[in-house]
N, C-alpha and C positions, 0 to 999 in steps of 0.2 A: 401559839399558832393564828396567824392571822387570816380571817376568812373573807372571802369575798362574795357580794351577793350578786346572781346572776339569775335574768330573768329568761325561761327557757322559752320557747316558740309557741307553746300553746298559751302561755300565761298572757304574752304580749297581745295574742290574737284574741283573748277574752279582755283585756284591756283596749282593744281596738272595738271590739263588739259593744263594749259598755258605752264608749265613747260615742259611737254611731247611736246607739239606741237613745241615749241622754239627748245628744244634739237635735234629735227629731221630737221626741219627746217633749223637751223642754227647751233648751237653748245650748247653744256651744260653750257660753260661761259655766254653765251648770256641768255640762258635760266633762269639760276640761278640769272643773274642780273636784268634780268626783273622782274622777282618774288620777288626778295629782293626789288628792288625799289616801286614795288606797295604794298608790306606790311610796307614801311618806310614810305609811303604817308599817313599812320594813325597815325604815331608818333605826338604826343601832341593833338590830337583830345579829350582826355578824360579833357583836360584843356578847350576848345572850342565845348562841342560836339554839338552845333547847327552853326557850322559854313557852316557846307554844304547845299547846297539847298533842297529844299522839292523836291522829286521825285513824280511829277504830274501824271505818268502814274500808280502811287502806291496808289492814295488818296482813292479808294475804298478800302482799307485795314483798319483794325482797328489801327494798328499803324501807327505813320507819320515816313516815310520811308525818308530819305535822301542821299545824294550822294556826294563823293568828287570825283574830275577827275585825273586820271593820264593816259597821253598818250591819247589812245583810249579806255579806260577802266573807266568805273562807278565803284565805290566802293559804293556799296548799305550798308546804317547802318540804326539801329533805336536806339534810346535811351531807356532802360530798366529800369526804374526807380525803379521796384518792386525789381530788382537784383543789383541795383547799378552798371550797364555796359553799355556799347556800343555795340550792337552785329552786327559785319558786317555780312549780310546776303546773299550779292552775290556780285561777281564781274562779271560784265556785258561788253562786248565786242559791243562798240557801233555801229560796222560794222555789226552786227548782225539784224536779224528782231525784230523790237521793241517789238513785242508781246512776245518774249522770256523773256522779263523782267519779267513777271509773274510767272516766275517758283519759286519764292522765296515762301518757306513754311510758 
């Protein structure tokens, strides 16, 4: 079964926030490089969708959320077998309050 990687609105919004923050704190080149690297960290996940560890703080959810780590970011995703896709649900900065991870819709 071929899975497609699909970015949910919250995850895309987080990428935009990361870009905005780093384009001000550093510059646009640094911001674009970081955002592109986060996206690139998901390349190949469709071939091994269970490569990420299970996110224990989201175990109360119906879906089994997993995550990949890139620098200080957790790329939170789940495998939606009904639509044959991996849904990237959130990009979570691990320097934040851990309770904020529950923002996932």
